[in-house]
C-alpha angles and dihedrals in degrees: 000000000000088000092056091053091053091049095049089047088059094049091049088051093053092047090051091049089050090055090050103038108058093174093059099028092121090053096050091045090055091050090050089053090052090053093046090054089050087053092052090047089052095049091051091047090053091049091049090052093047093047092047092051088049094052090047088053094047092049093056 
């Protein structure tokens, strides 16, 4: 979960930069979108791991 916190922090940083840097706003918003997708991927990975571990325990 620490990784998710780091990813969300990067996303927030990019969104803040977008708000402050009007010349490169589109760039910073695109970067924020990439970090958001990484966060969603990390969440999905975590749930897959939890479900796999739960299935292994149930099978034993």
